[in-house]
C-alpha positions as protocol buffer text, in pm:
chain_id: "A"
residue {
  index: 1
  type: UNK
  ca { x: 8395 y: 9362 z: 6719 }
}
residue {
  index: 2
  type: UNK
  ca { x: 8169 y: 9305 z: 7027 }
}
residue {
  index: 3
  type: UNK
  ca { x: 8212 y: 8966 z: 7169 }
}
residue {
  index: 4
  type: UNK
  ca { x: 7900 y: 8756 z: 7290 }
}
residue {
  index: 5
  type: UNK
  ca { x: 7933 y: 8452 z: 7495 }
}
residue {
  index: 6
  type: UNK
  ca { x: 7757 y: 8167 z: 7340 }
}
residue {
  index: 7
  type: UNK
  ca { x: 7794 y: 8277 z: 6984 }
}
residue {
  index: 8
  type: UNK
  ca { x: 8061 y: 8118 z: 6734 }
}
residue {
  index: 9
  type: UNK
  ca { x: 8295 y: 8361 z: 6599 }
}
residue {
  index: 10
  type: UNK
  ca { x: 8128 y: 8294 z: 6267 }
}
residue {
  index: 11
  type: UNK
  ca { x: 7789 y: 8407 z: 6401 }
}
residue {
  index: 12
  type: UNK
  ca { x: 7953 y: 8705 z: 6587 }
}
residue {
  index: 13
  type: UNK
  ca { x: 8102 y: 8824 z: 6259 }
}
residue {
  index: 14
  type: UNK
  ca { x: 7766 y: 8776 z: 6072 }
}
residue {
  index: 15
  type: UNK
  ca { x: 7584 y: 8989 z: 6397 }
}
residue {
  index: 16
  type: UNK
  ca { x: 7837 y: 9245 z: 6316 }
}
residue {
  index: 17
  type: UNK
  ca { x: 7795 y: 9245 z: 5934 }
}
residue {
  index: 18
  type: UNK
  ca { x: 7424 y: 9278 z: 5976 }
}
residue {
  index: 19
  type: UNK
  ca { x: 7479 y: 9560 z: 6239 }
}
residue {
  index: 20
  type: UNK
  ca { x: 7703 y: 9767 z: 6001 }
}
residue {
  index: 21
  type: UNK
  ca { x: 7433 y: 9686 z: 5719 }
}
residue {
  index: 22
  type: UNK
  ca { x: 7159 y: 9825 z: 5938 }
}
residue {
  index: 23
  type: UNK
  ca { x: 7358 y: 10107 z: 6093 }
}
residue {
  index: 24
  type: UNK
  ca { x: 7310 y: 10007 z: 6428 }
}
residue {
  index: 25
  type: UNK
  ca { x: 7520 y: 9806 z: 6692 }
}
residue {
  index: 26
  type: UNK
  ca { x: 7546 y: 9418 z: 6715 }
}
residue {
  index: 27
  type: UNK
  ca { x: 7381 y: 9455 z: 7074 }
}
residue {
  index: 28
  type: UNK
  ca { x: 7084 y: 9632 z: 6919 }
}
residue {
  index: 29
  type: UNK
  ca { x: 7044 y: 9380 z: 6630 }
}
residue {
  index: 30
  type: UNK
  ca { x: 7084 y: 9074 z: 6864 }
}
residue {
  index: 31
  type: UNK
  ca { x: 6721 y: 9116 z: 6992 }
}
residue {
  index: 32
  type: UNK
  ca { x: 6609 y: 9098 z: 6642 }
}
residue {
  index: 33
  type: UNK
  ca { x: 6826 y: 8782 z: 6549 }
}
residue {
  index: 34
  type: UNK
  ca { x: 6720 y: 8610 z: 6870 }
}
residue {
  index: 35
  type: UNK
  ca { x: 6342 y: 8664 z: 6787 }
}
residue {
  index: 36
  type: UNK
  ca { x: 6349 y: 8620 z: 6421 }
}
residue {
  index: 37
  type: UNK
  ca { x: 6679 y: 8456 z: 6324 }
}
residue {
  index: 38
  type: UNK
  ca { x: 6978 y: 8557 z: 6080 }
}
residue {
  index: 39
  type: UNK
  ca { x: 6796 y: 8503 z: 5754 }
}
residue {
  index: 40
  type: UNK
  ca { x: 6470 y: 8696 z: 5846 }
}
residue {
  index: 41
  type: UNK
  ca { x: 6668 y: 8975 z: 6001 }
}
residue {
  index: 42
  type: UNK
  ca { x: 6893 y: 8998 z: 5714 }
}
residue {
  index: 43
  type: UNK
  ca { x: 6616 y: 9017 z: 5479 }
}
residue {
  index: 44
  type: UNK
  ca { x: 6424 y: 9255 z: 5665 }
}
residue {
  index: 45
  type: UNK
  ca { x: 6729 y: 9484 z: 5675 }
}
residue {
  index: 46
  type: UNK
  ca { x: 6787 y: 9446 z: 5298 }
}
residue {
  index: 47
  type: UNK
  ca { x: 6420 y: 9540 z: 5235 }
}
residue {
  index: 48
  type: UNK
  ca { x: 6415 y: 9845 z: 5437 }
}
residue {
  index: 49
  type: UNK
  ca { x: 6747 y: 9973 z: 5282 }
}
residue {
  index: 50
  type: UNK
  ca { x: 6592 y: 9913 z: 4924 }
}
residue {
  index: 51
  type: UNK
  ca { x: 6268 y: 10091 z: 5048 }
}
residue {
  index: 52
  type: UNK
  ca { x: 6466 y: 10404 z: 5163 }
}
residue {
  index: 53
  type: UNK
  ca { x: 6650 y: 10434 z: 4836 }
}
residue {
  index: 54
  type: UNK
  ca { x: 6287 y: 10399 z: 4650 }
}
residue {
  index: 55
  type: UNK
  ca { x: 6152 y: 10667 z: 4886 }
}
residue {
  index: 56
  type: UNK
  ca { x: 6475 y: 10886 z: 4823 }
}
residue {
  index: 57
  type: UNK
  ca { x: 6439 y: 10870 z: 4475 }
}
residue {
  index: 58
  type: UNK
  ca { x: 6072 y: 10878 z: 4400 }
}
residue {
  index: 59
  type: UNK
  ca { x: 5888 y: 11219 z: 4352 }
}
residue {
  index: 60
  type: UNK
  ca { x: 5675 y: 11299 z: 4631 }
}
residue {
  index: 61
  type: UNK
  ca { x: 5345 y: 11461 z: 4586 }
}
residue {
  index: 62
  type: UNK
  ca { x: 5289 y: 11754 z: 4836 }
}
residue {
  index: 63
  type: UNK
  ca { x: 5005 y: 11682 z: 5067 }
}
residue {
  index: 64
  type: UNK
  ca { x: 4786 y: 11976 z: 4956 }
}
residue {
  index: 65
  type: UNK
  ca { x: 4831 y: 11839 z: 4581 }
}
residue {
  index: 66
  type: UNK
  ca { x: 4739 y: 11502 z: 4674 }
}
residue {
  index: 67
  type: UNK
  ca { x: 4427 y: 11619 z: 4859 }
}
residue {
  index: 68
  type: UNK
  ca { x: 4320 y: 11820 z: 4553 }
}
residue {
  index: 69
  type: UNK
  ca { x: 4344 y: 11532 z: 4335 }
}
residue {
  index: 70
  type: UNK
  ca { x: 4125 y: 11326 z: 4577 }
}
residue {
  index: 71
  type: UNK
  ca { x: 3866 y: 11582 z: 4560 }
}
residue {
  index: 72
  type: UNK
  ca { x: 3866 y: 11595 z: 4166 }
}
residue {
  index: 73
  type: UNK
  ca { x: 3830 y: 11239 z: 4155 }
}
residue {
  index: 74
  type: UNK
  ca { x: 3564 y: 11235 z: 4411 }
}
residue {
  index: 75
  type: UNK
  ca { x: 3365 y: 11503 z: 4221 }
}
residue {
  index: 76
  type: UNK
  ca { x: 3412 y: 11296 z: 3906 }
}
residue {
  index: 77
  type: UNK
  ca { x: 3329 y: 10948 z: 4010 }
}
residue {
  index: 78
  type: UNK
  ca { x: 3100 y: 10986 z: 4316 }
}
residue {
  index: 79
  type: UNK
  ca { x: 2749 y: 11052 z: 4321 }
}
residue {
  index: 80
  type: UNK
  ca { x: 2656 y: 11284 z: 4587 }
}
residue {
  index: 81
  type: UNK
  ca { x: 2302 y: 11126 z: 4623 }
}
residue {
  index: 82
  type: UNK
  ca { x: 2474 y: 10802 z: 4745 }
}
residue {
  index: 83
  type: UNK
  ca { x: 2639 y: 10981 z: 5036 }
}
residue {
  index: 84
  type: UNK
  ca { x: 2303 y: 11046 z: 5214 }
}
């Protein structure tokens, strides 16, 4: 474990746990903890990890298919006379 002068052993252990969860070093995470506090930084790491799992498990629509859907919706719902 990296040691940071001025941080209690409890805070150092918490920083290490946070860094492990984020896949970063304690040094990398320290700037966020100093700026935002432990609670906020831990919450953000949990949310990012959750969103990464969701992104990996959600079916993605290819860009070309998404654009085709948008075009069909525009053709169906937008009156071209209102675009002038």
